[in-house]
C-alpha positions in Angstrom: -2.5 -89.5 -164.3 -2.0 -87.4 -161.2 1.3 -87.2 -159.2 0.8 -86.3 -155.6 3.3 -85.9 -152.8 2.1 -85.9 -149.2 4.6 -83.2 -148.3 3.4 -80.7 -150.8 1.5 -77.7 -149.3 -1.8 -78.4 -151.2 -1.8 -82.2 -150.8 -5.0 -82.4 -148.7 -6.9 -80.4 -151.3 -5.5 -82.4 -154.2 -6.2 -85.7 -152.4 -9.8 -84.7 -151.8 -10.2 -83.7 -155.5 -8.9 -87.1 -156.5 -11.5 -88.9 -154.4 -14.3 -86.7 -155.7 -13.6 -86.5 -159.4 -15.1 -89.8 -160.5 -18.4 -89.1 -158.7 -18.9 -86.0 -160.8 -18.5 -88.0 -164.0 -21.3 -90.4 -163.2 -24.1 -90.3 -165.9 -27.7 -89.9 -164.9 -29.9 -92.7 -166.3 -32.6 -92.7 -163.7 -35.3 -91.4 -166.1 -34.8 -93.9 -168.9 -34.5 -96.8 -166.3 -37.7 -95.8 -164.6 -39.5 -95.9 -167.9 -38.1 -99.4 -168.7 -39.1 -100.7 -165.3 -42.6 -99.3 -165.5 -43.1 -100.9 -169.0 -41.9 -104.3 -167.8 -44.1 -104.1 -164.6 -47.2 -103.2 -166.7 -46.7 -105.3 -169.9 -44.5 -108.2 -168.7 -43.1 -110.5 -171.3 -44.3 -108.2 -174.1 -42.1 -105.3 -172.9 -39.3 -107.6 -172.0 -39.1 -109.1 -175.5 -39.5 -105.7 -177.1 -36.6 -104.2 -175.2 -34.4 -107.3 -175.6 -35.0 -107.4 -179.4 -34.3 -103.6 -179.7 -31.1 -103.5 -177.6 -29.6 -106.9 -178.3 -30.6 -107.1 -182.0 -32.4 -110.4 -181.5 -35.8 -111.8 -182.1 -36.9 -113.5 -178.9 -40.4 -114.4 -177.9 -41.8 -115.4 -174.6 -41.4 -119.0 -175.7 -37.7 -118.6 -176.4 -36.7 -116.3 -173.4 -35.5 -119.3 -171.4 -32.3 -121.0 -172.6 -33.0 -124.7 -172.9 -31.1 -127.5 -171.2 -30.1 -128.7 -174.7 -28.6 -125.3 -175.6 -26.7 -125.3 -172.3 -25.3 -128.8 -172.9 -24.3 -127.9 -176.5 -22.6 -124.7 -175.3 -20.7 -126.6 -172.5 -19.5 -129.1 -175.1 -17.8 -126.3 -176.9 -15.6 -125.4 -173.9 -12.1 -126.8 -174.0 -11.1 -129.3 -171.3 -8.4 -126.9 -170.1 -10.9 -124.1 -169.5 -13.4 -126.5 -167.8 -10.5 -127.6 -165.5 -9.7 -124.0 -164.7 -13.4 -123.3 -164.0 -13.4 -126.3 -161.6 -10.4 -125.1 -159.7 -12.0 -121.7 -159.2 -15.4 -123.1 -158.3 -14.0 -125.6 -155.8 -12.0 -122.9 -154.0 -14.9 -120.4 -154.0 -17.3 -123.2 -152.7 -14.9 -124.2 -149.9 -14.4 -120.7 -148.6 -18.1 -119.9 -148.6 -19.0 -123.1 -146.9 -16.7 -122.1 -144.1 -18.7 -118.9 -143.7 -22.0 -120.6 -142.8 -23.0 -119.5 -139.3 -24.5 -121.8 -136.6 -27.9 -121.3 -135.1 -27.9 -120.0 -131.5 -30.1 -121.1 -128.6 -29.7 -120.6 -124.8 -31.6 -120.1 -121.5 -30.9 -116.9 -119.7 -30.9 -116.1 -116.0 -34.6 -115.4 -116.0 -35.3 -118.8 -117.5 -36.2 -117.4 -120.9 -35.2 -119.4 -123.9 -33.6 -117.1 -126.5 -32.2 -117.9 -129.9 -31.6 -117.1 -133.5 -31.8 -119.3 -136.5 -30.6 -118.8 -140.1 -32.7 -119.7 -143.1 -32.0 -119.4 -146.8 -33.9 -117.1 -149.2 -36.4 -118.9 -151.4 -35.1 -117.5 -154.7 -32.4 -115.3 -156.1 -31.9 -113.5 -159.4 -28.4 -113.3 -160.8 -27.5 -110.7 -163.4 -24.5 -111.5 -165.6 -23.1 -109.2 -168.3 -23.1 -110.6 -171.8 -21.6 -110.0 -175.2 -18.1 -108.6 -175.1 -18.2 -108.2 -171.3 -18.8 -111.9 -170.5 -17.5 -112.9 -167.1 -17.9 -116.5 -166.1 -16.0 -115.7 -162.9 -18.9 -113.4 -161.9 -21.3 -116.3 -162.3 -19.3 -118.4 -159.9 -18.9 -115.6 -157.4 -22.6 -114.8 -157.3 -24.2 -118.2 -157.7 -22.0 -120.4 -155.6 -22.6 -118.5 -152.3 -26.4 -118.7 -153.0 -26.1 -122.4 -153.7 -24.0 -123.0 -150.6 -26.5 -121.0 -148.5 -29.3 -123.3 -149.6 -31.2 -121.1 -152.0 -33.6 -123.4 -153.9 -34.1 -121.3 -157.0 -31.3 -119.4 -158.7 -32.5 -117.6 -161.9 -29.9 -116.0 -164.1 -30.4 -113.3 -166.8 -27.7 -112.8 -169.4 -27.9 -110.7 -172.5 -27.1 -112.4 -175.8 -26.3 -109.6 -178.3 -27.0 -110.8 -181.9 -28.2 -114.0 -180.4 -24.8 -115.2 -179.3 -24.5 -117.4 -176.2 -21.2 -117.4 -174.3 -20.3 -121.1 -173.7 -18.1 -120.5 -170.7 -20.7 -118.4 -169.0 -23.2 -121.2 -169.4 -20.7 -123.8 -168.2 -20.1 -121.7 -165.1 -23.8 -121.4 -164.5 -24.2 -125.2 -164.7 -21.3 -125.8 -162.3 -22.5 -123.2 -159.8 -26.0 -124.6 -159.4 -28.1 -122.1 -161.4 -31.5 -123.5 -162.0 -32.8 -121.4 -164.9 -31.2 -119.0 -167.4 -32.9 -116.3 -169.6 -31.5 -114.5 -172.6 -32.3 -111.0 -171.5 -30.2 -108.2 -170.1 -30.2 -104.5 -169.1 -32.7 -102.7 -166.8 -35.5 -104.8 -168.3 -33.9 -108.0 -166.9 -33.7 -106.5 -163.4 -37.3 -105.5 -163.7 -38.4 -108.9 -164.8 -36.6 -110.6 -161.8 -38.0 -108.0 -159.4 -41.6 -107.8 -160.6 -42.0 -111.1 -162.4 -43.6 -111.8 -165.8 -45.6 -114.7 -167.2 -42.3 -116.4 -168.1 -39.9 -115.2 -165.3 -41.2 -115.6 -161.7 -40.1 -112.9 -159.3 -37.2 -113.5 -156.9 -36.4 -112.3 -153.4 -33.0 -110.7 -154.1 -31.2 -109.5 -157.2 -27.4 -109.7 -157.3 -24.7 -109.3 -159.9 -22.7 -106.6 -161.8 -23.8 -104.6 -164.7 -23.6 -101.2 -166.5 -25.0 -97.9 -165.3 -28.6 -98.9 -166.4 -28.4 -102.2 -164.4 -27.0 -100.5 -161.3 -29.8 -97.8 -161.5 -32.4 -100.5 -162.0 -31.3 -102.3 -158.9 -31.5 -99.1 -157.0 -35.0 -98.5 -158.1 -36.4 -102.0 -157.4 -34.8 -102.1 -153.9 -37.6 -102.6 -151.4 -39.6 -104.7 -153.8 -36.6 -107.1 -153.7 -33.3 -107.1 -151.9 -30.1 -106.3 -153.8 -26.4 -106.9 -153.1 -25.2 -103.3 -153.7 -25.1 -100.4 -156.2 -21.7 -101.2 -157.7 -19.6 -98.5 -159.2 -16.5 -98.8 -161.4 -13.6 -101.0 -160.2 -10.7 -99.7 -158.2 -7.4 -100.7 -156.7 -4.9 -99.2 -154.3 -1.4 -100.7 -154.4 1.0 -99.9 -151.5 4.5 -100.8 -152.7 7.9 -100.2 -151.3 11.1 -100.0 -153.3 11.8 -103.7 -153.4 9.3 -104.5 -156.2 9.4 -105.2 -159.8 8.1 -102.0 -161.3 6.5 -103.9 -164.2 4.6 -106.2 -161.9 3.2 -103.2 -160.0 2.3 -101.4 -163.3 0.4 -104.5 -164.5 -1.5 -104.6 -161.2 -2.6 -101.1 -161.8 -3.5 -101.7 -165.4 -5.4 -104.9 -164.4 -8.0 -102.6 -162.9 -7.7 -99.8 -165.5 -8.5 -102.2 -168.4 -12.0 -102.9 -166.9 -13.5 -99.6 -167.6 -12.6 -96.0 -168.5 -14.1 -95.0 -165.2 -12.0 -97.5 -163.2 -9.4 -96.1 -160.8 -5.9 -97.3 -160.0 -3.7 -95.7 -157.3 -0.2 -96.4 -156.3 1.0 -95.3 -152.9 4.7 -95.6 -152.2 7.3 -94.1 -149.8 9.9 -94.6 -152.5 10.1 -91.8 -155.1 12.3 -93.9 -157.3 9.7 -96.7 -157.4 7.1 -94.1 -158.2 9.0 -93.0 -161.3 9.8 -96.5 -162.4 6.2 -97.6 -162.2 5.0 -94.6 -164.1 7.4 -95.4 -166.9 6.4 -99.1 -166.8 2.7 -98.2 -167.1 3.5 -96.1 -170.2 5.5 -99.0 -171.7 2.8 -101.6 -171.1 0.1 -99.4 -172.6 2.0 -99.6 -175.9 1.1 -103.3 -176.3 -1.8 -104.0 -174.0 -4.7 -105.4 -176.0 -7.2 -103.2 -174.1 -4.9 -100.2 -174.1 -7.5 -97.7 -175.2 -9.7 -98.5 -172.2 -6.8 -98.7 -169.8 -5.3 -95.5 -171.0 -8.5 -93.6 -170.6 -8.9 -94.9 -167.0 -5.2 -94.2 -166.1 -5.2 -90.7 -167.7 -8.5 -89.6 -166.1 -8.5 -91.3 -162.7 -5.1 -92.9 -162.1 -2.7 -91.5 -159.5 0.7 -92.1 -157.9 1.1 -90.8 -154.4 4.5 -90.5 -152.7 4.2 -90.6 -148.9 6.6 -90.2 -146.0 6.2 -93.7 -144.7 3.9 -96.8 -144.7 2.1 -95.6 -141.7 1.0 -92.5 -143.6 0.0 -94.8 -146.5 -2.3 -96.8 -144.3 -4.0 -93.6 -143.2 -4.7 -92.6 -146.8 -6.1 -96.1 -147.5 -8.6 -95.7 -144.7 -9.8 -92.5 -146.3 -10.0 -94.0 -149.8 -11.7 -97.2 -148.6 -10.9 -98.9 -151.8 -12.5 -102.0 -153.3 -9.2 -103.7 -153.6 -6.0 -103.1 -151.7 -2.6 -104.7 -152.4 0.2 -104.7 -149.8 3.3 -105.2 -151.9 5.8 -104.5 -149.1 8.4 -106.3 -147.0 6.5 -106.5 -143.8 2.8 -106.2 -144.6 1.4 -107.1 -141.2 1.6 -103.7 -139.4 -0.1 -102.0 -142.4 -2.6 -104.8 -142.6 -3.5 -104.2 -138.9 -3.9 -100.5 -139.4 -6.2 -100.7 -142.4 -9.9 -100.7 -141.4 -11.6 -99.8 -144.7 -11.1 -102.0 -147.7 -13.3 -104.4 -149.6 -10.5 -107.1 -149.9 -6.8 -107.1 -149.1 -4.1 -108.9 -151.0 -1.1 -109.5 -148.8 2.4 -110.0 -150.2 4.3 -109.7 -153.5 3.0 -113.0 -154.8 -0.7 -112.3 -154.3 -1.9 -109.8 -157.0 -5.5 -108.8 -157.0 -6.2 -110.9 -160.1 -5.8 -114.0 -157.9 -8.9 -112.8 -156.0 -10.8 -112.2 -159.2 -10.6 -115.9 -160.1 -9.2 -118.5 -157.8 -8.5 -117.1 -154.4 -11.8 -118.2 -152.8 -13.2 -115.1 -151.1 -15.8 -113.2 -153.2 -14.7 -110.7 -155.8 -18.0 -108.8 -155.6 -16.9 -106.0 -153.4 -17.9 -102.5 -152.2 -16.8 -99.7 -154.5 -16.8 -95.9 -154.4 -15.7 -95.7 -150.8 -18.6 -97.8 -149.6 -16.1 -100.2 -147.9 -16.4 -97.7 -145.0 -19.8 -99.3 -144.1 -20.3 -102.4 -146.3 -18.7 -105.7 -147.1 -18.3 -108.0 -150.1 -20.8 -110.6 -151.2 -21.0 -113.7 -149.0 -23.4 -116.4 -147.9 -24.9 -113.8 -145.5 -26.5 -112.1 -148.6 -28.5 -115.2 -149.2 -29.6 -116.1 -145.7 -31.6 -114.2 -143.1 -31.9 -114.3 -139.3 -35.0 -115.1 -137.3 -34.9 -114.6 -133.6 -37.2 -116.4 -131.2 -38.2 -116.2 -127.5 -39.9 -118.8 -125.3 -41.0 -117.8 -121.9 -42.8 -119.9 -119.3 -44.9 -118.7 -116.4 -42.1 -118.1 -113.9 -40.1 -116.3 -116.5 -43.0 -114.0 -117.2 -43.2 -113.2 -113.5 -39.6 -112.1 -113.5 -39.5 -109.9 -116.6 -43.1 -109.0 -117.3 -43.6 -106.2 -114.8 -40.8 -104.2 -116.5 -42.5 -104.6 -119.8 -45.7 -103.3 -118.4 -44.0 -100.3 -116.9 -42.3 -99.4 -120.2 -45.4 -99.9 -122.3 -47.4 -97.6 -119.9 -44.7 -95.0 -120.1 -45.0 -95.0 -123.9 -48.8 -94.8 -123.7 -49.3 -98.1 -125.4 -52.1 -99.5 -123.2 -52.8 -102.7 -125.2 -49.1 -103.6 -125.0 -49.2 -103.2 -121.2 -52.4 -105.1 -120.8 -51.4 -108.0 -123.0 -48.7 -108.7 -120.4 -50.6 -107.6 -117.3 -53.6 -109.9 -117.9 -51.2 -112.9 -117.9 -49.5 -111.8 -114.8 -52.8 -111.3 -113.1 -53.8 -114.8 -114.1 -50.7 -116.2 -112.5 -51.6 -114.4 -109.3 -55.0 -116.1 -109.2 -57.2 -113.4 -110.8 -60.3 -114.8 -112.6 
């Protein structure tokens, strides 16, 4: 873990190194992924089953790739009523928030008498990738599938790996609740390839969304253009701005909640209180002695964690805009001024009683967020990822008289004669030309 102080002479250099270090650790998997995608594109189900059986230690065939309704029902029956109730709380809140996002169509007549507008339509189909095995996240199913369902996507296909043939009941229960229409027992880059290119068993989709490992992320990068994707997600990250009026253990646990995701995850505390910085550092060490995922969390904290002591909260907000973190917690007495100053963050959690973990499960806004400083130019998953805009123009004769000549002049200036003539012949007809 790195300790930085904004008043130290080399702070700017140390801060830049902190932001750059994780990028240099990223493994290159583009070659192997390209080979997998090429095989799936050429050989379809045959390659898909071969990779699945090799990597997941299963024995699937094209006939057994799809998880049956009976298997889904049996798995859901194994989920406790308490967990199903928790799943419903989360699903209902996520659904409500994303319904509120849905935009209205637009249509109006301008001063030239031209009717202009824009309408929104849902994608026909979406492919959802869900991690499986030990990394099974029903919350990700809800966060990815519910916005698609709310947007009106008719077909939501889900791919989830089943190492050693094991199905995760809660993942399947989440899929059923979220409106997933078909589920396949396949993961990795091969699943992304199947959803993008299609096989005899899995029809291609229009957009692939969902988290995964480095191979899944690289596969999404390589199929982009054939299909749309949500983002190329990197390891999880959080920045916590905390003043001296906090419980150090609570702040430490907020940091470790991200660190336990992945050894590449990053947790950063920014505070104007040197005493709080020291207390949180000690609290992290204490929690790592008993945390079940301590090995992962410790690797993340040691390699990528940081505590930054700043002069004041205004300086803290400035650093956040440079980091552009996936998650930002404002654990301070008066969060509004800092909230107003922050321009670059995937999601912001405001106040001492709103830890980031609330957003992961039951807050309502999506937990699929931009990582690796991409919050500077991108946003979290929403219904807008599953709908598209179509604009339209309707012009009558008098409207063409008013705006057509300008179009002719611009087309002629660009040397596009057919463009100019396509308007000019209509104008001439309006003036009585034969």
